[in-house]
C-alpha positions in Angstrom: 53.6 18.7 -81.5 50.0 19.0 -81.0 47.6 15.7 -81.4 44.9 16.4 -84.1 41.5 16.3 -82.7 42.6 16.0 -79.0 39.8 16.7 -76.6 41.2 17.7 -73.3 38.9 18.0 -70.0 39.9 19.2 -66.4 37.9 18.5 -63.2 38.6 18.4 -59.7 36.9 16.1 -57.0 36.8 16.4 -52.9 38.0 14.0 -50.1 35.6 12.7 -47.9 35.6 11.6 -44.5 33.2 8.9 -43.6 31.7 9.0 -40.0 30.1 5.9 -40.5 33.1 3.6 -41.7 33.3 1.1 -44.4 35.7 -1.7 -43.9 35.6 -4.8 -45.4 33.8 -6.3 -48.9 31.7 -8.7 -49.7 33.2 -8.9 -53.4 36.4 -8.1 -53.9 36.6 -7.6 -57.8 33.4 -5.2 -57.8 34.3 -3.7 -54.5 31.1 -4.3 -52.7 31.0 -3.6 -49.1 29.7 -5.5 -46.1 28.0 -2.5 -44.7 26.8 0.8 -45.7 28.8 4.2 -44.7 28.2 7.8 -44.5 30.6 10.7 -45.0 30.9 14.2 -45.1 32.5 16.0 -48.2 35.2 18.3 -47.3 35.7 21.5 -49.4 37.9 21.5 -52.3 39.5 24.9 -51.4 41.3 22.9 -48.9 41.7 19.3 -50.3 41.4 18.1 -53.9 42.1 16.1 -56.5 42.6 17.5 -59.9 42.7 15.5 -63.0 43.2 16.3 -66.8 42.0 13.5 -69.1 42.6 14.0 -73.1 41.4 11.6 -75.6 42.9 11.7 -79.2 42.9 9.2 -82.2 46.4 9.9 -82.5 47.4 8.6 -79.0 48.7 5.0 -79.4 48.3 3.9 -75.9 46.7 4.8 -72.5 48.9 6.7 -70.2 48.8 8.2 -66.7 50.9 10.6 -64.6 50.3 10.9 -60.8 51.6 13.7 -58.9 54.2 14.5 -61.8 55.2 10.5 -61.9 54.4 8.4 -64.8 52.6 5.4 -63.5 51.7 1.6 -64.7 48.6 2.2 -66.2 47.8 -1.8 -66.4 46.7 -1.4 -62.8 43.6 -3.4 -62.3 41.7 -0.7 -60.9 42.2 1.7 -63.2 41.6 -0.5 -66.1 38.5 -1.5 -64.7 37.3 2.4 -64.6 38.5 2.9 -68.1 36.5 -0.5 -69.5 33.3 0.7 -68.0 33.8 4.4 -69.0 34.2 2.9 -72.5 31.4 0.6 -72.5 28.8 3.6 -71.3 30.6 5.4 -74.2 29.8 2.8 -76.7 26.5 2.3 -75.4 25.4 5.8 -75.9 26.7 6.0 -79.5 25.3 2.9 -80.3 21.8 4.3 -79.6 22.9 7.8 -81.6 22.7 9.8 -78.4 26.3 11.3 -78.6 27.3 13.6 -81.6 30.9 12.9 -81.3 32.5 10.5 -83.7 31.0 7.2 -83.4 34.2 5.4 -82.7 35.8 8.2 -80.1 35.1 5.2 -77.4 38.3 3.6 -78.9 40.4 6.6 -78.8 43.4 5.9 -76.0 43.5 8.6 -73.0 46.2 10.5 -71.5 45.5 11.6 -67.8 47.5 13.4 -65.4 46.4 14.0 -61.8 47.5 15.8 -58.8 46.7 15.9 -55.1 46.8 19.3 -53.0 47.2 17.2 -50.1 49.4 14.2 -48.6 48.8 10.7 -50.7 48.5 7.4 -49.3 48.5 8.6 -45.7 45.2 8.0 -44.6 43.5 11.4 -46.0 40.9 9.2 -48.5 43.5 10.6 -51.3 42.3 7.2 -53.2 38.5 8.5 -53.1 39.2 11.8 -54.2 41.6 10.4 -57.0 39.1 7.7 -58.4 36.1 10.0 -58.1 38.1 12.7 -60.1 39.4 10.1 -62.6 35.7 8.5 -63.2 34.2 12.3 -63.5 36.5 13.6 -65.8 36.6 10.7 -68.3 33.0 10.7 -68.3 33.1 14.6 -69.4 35.7 13.5 -71.8 34.0 10.4 -73.4 30.7 12.0 -73.3 29.1 9.9 -70.4 26.3 11.2 -68.4 25.5 8.1 -66.5 25.7 7.6 -62.6 29.2 7.3 -62.1 28.9 5.3 -58.6 30.2 2.2 -60.2 32.8 3.5 -62.4 34.7 5.2 -59.1 33.5 2.3 -56.8 35.6 0.0 -58.8 38.4 2.2 -58.5 38.0 2.6 -54.6 35.2 1.9 -52.8 34.8 5.3 -51.1 35.4 7.2 -54.2 31.6 6.7 -55.0 30.8 9.0 -52.0 33.2 11.7 -53.7 30.8 12.1 -56.5 28.5 14.2 -54.0 28.9 17.3 -51.9 27.6 17.7 -48.4 27.0 14.4 -46.6 26.9 11.3 -48.5 25.4 7.7 -48.1 26.9 4.9 -49.6 24.3 2.1 -50.0 25.6 -1.5 -49.5 23.2 -3.0 -51.8 22.0 -6.5 -51.9 22.6 -7.6 -55.9 25.5 -9.8 -56.8 26.2 -7.6 -59.8 26.4 -4.3 -57.5 24.0 -2.3 -59.5 22.4 -1.3 -56.2 25.7 -0.4 -54.6 25.4 3.3 -55.2 26.1 6.7 -53.4 23.4 9.4 -52.8 23.6 12.6 -51.2 21.7 12.8 -47.7 22.2 16.5 -47.7 23.9 19.3 -49.3 26.9 21.1 -48.2 24.6 24.0 -47.4 22.5 22.2 -44.7 25.0 22.6 -41.8 27.0 25.8 -42.4 28.1 26.3 -38.8 29.8 22.6 -38.9 33.8 23.2 -39.2 36.4 20.4 -39.3 39.9 20.5 -38.7 42.8 17.8 -39.8 45.5 17.2 -37.4 48.3 15.8 -39.4 50.3 13.9 -37.5 52.1 11.9 -40.2 52.3 12.8 -43.9 54.1 9.6 -44.7 52.7 6.7 -46.8 51.0 4.1 -43.8 52.4 0.8 -43.7 49.5 -1.2 -44.1 47.1 -0.3 -47.0 43.4 -0.3 -46.9 42.7 -2.9 -49.3 45.1 -5.4 -47.4 44.3 -4.5 -44.2 40.2 -5.0 -44.9 40.5 -8.0 -46.7 42.8 -9.4 -43.7 40.1 -8.2 -41.5 37.2 -9.9 -43.6 38.8 -13.1 -43.1 40.2 -13.1 -39.4 37.6 -10.6 -37.5 34.8 -11.9 -35.8 34.3 -8.3 -34.6 34.0 -6.8 -38.3 31.2 -9.3 -39.1 29.1 -8.5 -35.9 29.7 -4.5 -36.6 28.4 -4.9 -40.1 25.2 -7.3 -39.1 24.3 -5.9 -35.7 25.7 -2.2 -35.2 25.6 -0.4 -38.6 22.2 -0.5 -39.9 21.0 1.4 -37.0 23.9 3.9 -36.7 23.2 4.7 -40.3 19.8 5.8 -39.5 21.0 7.5 -36.6 23.4 9.2 -38.1 20.9 10.0 -41.1 18.8 11.7 -38.2 21.6 13.7 -36.7 22.5 15.1 -39.8 19.0 16.0 -41.0 18.3 17.5 -37.5 21.7 19.1 -37.1 22.0 17.6 -33.8 25.6 17.9 -33.2 26.0 16.1 -29.6 24.4 13.0 -31.4 26.5 13.4 -34.5 29.7 13.9 -32.5 29.3 11.0 -30.2 27.8 8.9 -32.9 31.2 9.5 -35.1 33.4 8.9 -32.0 31.9 5.7 -31.1 32.1 4.6 -34.7 35.5 5.7 -35.3 36.6 3.5 -32.2 34.8 0.6 -33.4 36.4 0.7 -36.7 40.1 0.7 -34.9 38.6 -2.1 -32.6 38.0 -4.3 -35.6 41.8 -3.5 -37.0 43.1 -4.8 -33.6 40.8 -7.9 -33.7 42.3 -8.6 -37.1 45.2 -11.4 -36.9 47.7 -10.5 -37.1 46.3 -7.2 -35.6 46.5 -3.7 -37.6 47.4 -0.6 -35.8 46.8 2.6 -37.7 46.5 4.8 -34.9 50.2 6.1 -32.9 50.5 7.9 -29.7 49.8 11.3 -31.0 46.4 10.1 -32.2 45.6 8.7 -28.9 46.4 11.8 -27.0 44.4 13.6 -29.6 41.4 11.6 -28.6 42.3 11.9 -24.7 42.3 16.0 -25.6 38.8 15.5 -27.3 37.3 13.8 -24.5 38.8 16.0 -21.6 37.5 19.2 -23.3 34.0 18.0 -23.6 34.1 16.9 -20.1 35.2 20.3 -19.1 32.2 21.9 -21.0 29.6 18.9 -19.8 28.4 18.6 -23.4 30.0 16.8 -26.7 31.4 20.0 -28.5 34.0 18.5 -30.4 34.2 14.8 -32.1 37.5 12.9 -33.8 37.2 10.5 -36.5 40.2 8.5 -37.7 40.6 6.6 -41.1 43.3 4.3 -41.8 46.0 6.3 -40.4 47.0 8.3 -37.2 45.8 11.5 -38.8 42.6 12.9 -36.8 39.4 14.7 -38.6 38.0 16.8 -36.0 34.4 17.9 -36.4 33.0 20.7 -34.4 30.9 24.0 -34.5 31.6 27.3 -35.4 31.7 29.0 -32.4 33.6 26.4 -30.7 36.5 26.3 -33.0 38.6 29.2 -31.8 38.8 27.6 -28.3 39.4 24.1 -29.5 42.0 25.5 -31.8 43.7 26.9 -28.9 43.5 23.7 -26.7 44.9 22.0 -29.2 48.2 24.6 -29.9 48.3 24.6 -26.2 49.1 20.7 -26.0 50.7 20.4 -29.5 52.4 23.7 -30.2 54.0 24.0 -33.7 57.6 23.0 -33.5 59.2 25.3 -35.8 56.8 26.0 -38.6 54.2 28.5 -36.5 53.5 30.6 -39.9 52.3 27.9 -41.7 50.7 25.5 -39.1 47.5 26.4 -39.5 46.2 26.0 -43.2 42.8 26.4 -45.1 40.6 28.6 -43.5 41.6 31.2 -41.0 40.8 30.8 -37.2 42.0 32.9 -34.8 42.6 31.0 -31.2 41.5 32.6 -27.9 43.2 32.4 -24.6 42.5 29.4 -22.7 41.1 29.8 -19.3 43.4 28.3 -16.4 40.6 25.9 -15.7 40.5 24.5 -19.1 44.5 24.1 -19.2 43.9 22.4 -15.9 41.7 20.0 -17.4 43.3 19.3 -20.1 46.1 18.1 -18.1 48.9 17.1 -20.3 52.7 18.3 -21.1 52.9 19.9 -24.2 54.1 17.9 -26.9 56.2 20.5 -29.4 56.2 19.1 -32.9 53.9 16.0 -32.7 51.2 17.6 -34.7 52.7 18.5 -37.7 50.0 21.1 -39.3 46.6 21.5 -39.1 44.0 22.0 -42.1 41.0 24.1 -41.6 38.1 23.6 -43.8 34.1 23.0 -43.9 31.8 20.6 -45.7 31.9 21.4 -49.4 30.3 20.5 -53.2 31.2 17.5 -55.3 33.3 17.3 -58.4 33.3 20.6 -60.7 34.5 20.9 -64.1 37.3 23.1 -64.6 36.6 25.5 -67.6 39.9 27.8 -67.8 42.2 25.9 -70.6 45.1 27.2 -68.6 44.1 24.8 -65.5 44.9 21.8 -67.9 47.7 19.6 -66.6 48.4 18.5 -70.1 49.7 20.3 -73.1 48.4 20.5 -76.5 50.5 17.5 -77.2 48.9 15.4 -74.8 51.9 15.4 -72.5 52.2 16.9 -68.8 53.1 20.5 -69.2 55.9 19.9 -66.5 57.7 17.7 -68.9 57.1 19.1 -72.3 
């Protein structure tokens, strides 16, 4: 049975990958970082979260479904997002800025959300998920404020997924977090030659979640404090310069150094945290040997809190590096599905480069590769067929 007065909105939001990492909070409740960070937004054609939010005066309680399974809506971070959106909606309507019913901020909401990539595997699923939630709820409740705080309360790095291209999350200084916001450094069109490969080593849920991991690092790692106070500020300024000038060697070296230092702080945590595995380290070695062979930084890696590698390179280098990856990590059984996303045709490797790579092949060590590029921020999907909820407010798959 359809719900009277149901308003449904469907939006999508992207994954972002930090090239200057966020790790550690100065306020656990407000999710305020101990350092600023900078990320690249990945294209939604390859990686995205899609969310439908439906509000109705007939709903008796809030409900949420993630990837087809109903979840506990009482999760503190989810509640923090809902509370803030409803507060902003109430403020708008109390000042007469909204034409919808004056009490719609009190309506319960049903939410359905799906990812088209592995969840909780170190591919920034929570960033895309909470950015999409904040963006979709804002449109359902008629809120047009800056959504950095709403998204950040769900997952810190989610505020960076509110924008396309290259995005800075400013740590801020205020205790209430109002100046801890995301801003776009450059749009996705700024560096059209930039290409990104995601080498999926393990798509399973990671053993140590980011929230627990970074809290332990803040409590026990002296290196983390040094990094936040003495290293990151200069790196942020340099990374902004590299992006604006499209300086790939500078961008690539800084990206790798910051990734390495992030994982060093994880090892400096007590007990130590190790998100990388042997294949991750072999990918790092492959990148360095490839660059050494060419005498220049043509490829860069970055690893978030998981073993999967994010590779940055330029369009003209991509075919040769992809061939190098497939030489060292050939597909085991899924050759036709090994490369997903943007098409790339590998070239033949020279004997000199094969010798420089110098490692025995490891079939199946890389499960598959996603080829993508920088992309836009959240989008509103206007086709009703794309709604994940039906006219009764329930997921279409369970009606």
